C-alpha positions in Angstrom: -20.4 -100.5 -73.6 -17.2 -99.5 -75.4 -17.3 -100.0 -79.2 -14.6 -102.2 -80.7 -12.8 -100.0 -83.2 -10.6 -102.7 -84.5 -13.6 -104.7 -85.7 -14.2 -102.1 -88.4 -10.6 -102.4 -89.5 -10.7 -106.1 -90.3 -11.3 -106.6 -94.0 -14.1 -108.8 -95.0 -13.6 -111.7 -97.4 -15.1 -109.8 -100.3 -12.7 -106.9 -99.8 -9.7 -109.3 -99.6 -10.9 -111.1 -102.8 -11.2 -107.7 -104.6 -7.7 -106.7 -103.4 -6.2 -109.9 -104.7 -8.1 -109.5 -108.0 -6.8 -105.9 -108.4 -3.2 -107.1 -107.7 -3.5 -109.7 -110.4 -4.8 -107.1 -112.9 -2.0 -104.7 -111.9 0.6 -107.4 -112.5 -0.9 -108.3 -116.0 -1.0 -104.7 -117.0 2.6 -104.1 -115.8 3.8 -107.1 -117.9 1.8 -105.9 -120.9 3.4 -102.4 -120.6 6.9 -103.9 -120.5 6.1 -106.0 -123.6 4.6 -102.9 -125.4 7.9 -101.1 -125.0 9.8 -104.0 -126.6 7.6 -104.2 -129.7 9.6 -104.0 -133.0 8.3 -102.2 -136.1 6.3 -105.3 -137.1 4.5 -105.4 -133.7 6.3 -108.5 -132.5 8.2 -109.0 -129.3 11.8 -109.9 -130.2 13.5 -112.9 -128.6 16.2 -110.6 -127.3 16.0 -106.7 -127.1 18.4 -104.8 -129.2 21.5 -103.3 -127.8 20.2 -99.7 -128.1 17.0 -100.7 -126.2 19.1 -102.0 -123.3 20.9 -98.7 -123.0 
């Protein structure tokens, strides 16, 4: 009998769920990092970034 190597390559439902959860966390952390860069001296995100921040 020949073993089916592609069977081991198919991700299980748990692995797919974990991958989707990690992508969601990555997206949230990416958004938080972008907001962190825009914080002003009072710790608030301005409605529009300053001209110098855009440069």
